C-alpha positions as CSV (number, residue, x, y, z in Angstrom):
1,X,-50.1,215.4,-77.0
2,X,-48.4,217.6,-79.6
3,X,-46.6,215.7,-82.3
4,X,-43.1,217.0,-83.3
5,X,-42.5,218.4,-86.8
6,X,-39.4,218.2,-89.0
7,X,-36.7,220.4,-87.6
8,X,-37.9,220.3,-84.0
9,X,-35.5,219.3,-81.2
10,X,-36.8,216.6,-78.9
11,X,-35.7,215.0,-75.7
12,X,-36.2,211.4,-74.9
13,X,-34.8,208.4,-72.9
14,X,-33.2,210.2,-69.9
15,X,-31.8,213.3,-71.6
16,X,-30.9,212.3,-75.2
17,X,-31.7,215.0,-77.6
18,X,-31.9,215.2,-81.4
19,X,-33.4,216.9,-84.4
20,X,-36.5,215.4,-86.0
21,X,-35.8,214.4,-89.6
22,X,-38.9,212.5,-90.5
23,X,-42.4,212.2,-89.0
24,X,-44.2,208.8,-89.3
25,X,-47.6,207.8,-88.2
26,X,-46.5,206.4,-84.8
27,X,-42.9,207.7,-84.5
28,X,-40.2,210.1,-85.6
29,X,-36.7,209.6,-87.0
30,X,-34.2,211.6,-85.0
31,X,-30.7,212.8,-85.9
32,X,-28.6,212.4,-82.7
33,X,-25.5,214.2,-84.0
34,X,-27.1,217.4,-82.6
35,X,-25.7,216.5,-79.1
36,X,-22.3,217.9,-78.2
37,X,-21.3,214.5,-76.6
38,X,-22.6,212.4,-79.4
39,X,-19.3,210.8,-80.2
40,X,-18.6,210.0,-76.5
41,X,-21.9,208.1,-76.2
42,X,-21.0,205.8,-79.1
43,X,-24.6,205.8,-80.5
44,X,-25.9,205.4,-84.1
45,X,-26.4,208.7,-85.8
46,X,-30.1,208.2,-86.1
47,X,-32.9,206.5,-84.2
48,X,-36.6,206.0,-84.1
49,X,-38.7,207.3,-81.2
50,X,-42.4,206.6,-80.6
51,X,-44.6,209.7,-80.2
52,X,-45.4,208.6,-76.6
53,X,-41.7,208.6,-75.6
54,X,-40.4,212.2,-76.2
55,X,-41.0,215.8,-75.4
56,X,-40.5,218.7,-77.7
57,X,-37.7,221.0,-76.5
58,X,-37.6,223.6,-79.3
59,X,-39.9,224.1,-82.3
60,X,-38.9,225.6,-85.6
């Protein structure tokens, strides 16, 4: 499994997408404001995603 890097766009949890801001040992911190419908979903602006639970959509 390839681990995301800062700036990569990842997809997780049934279609949510975000930009990786920080890479930790077991997870990444993701900025969700990348999504067009971010405000409609009423989510926090950032979240933590385990490396096992995402796929990389676009790399930098």
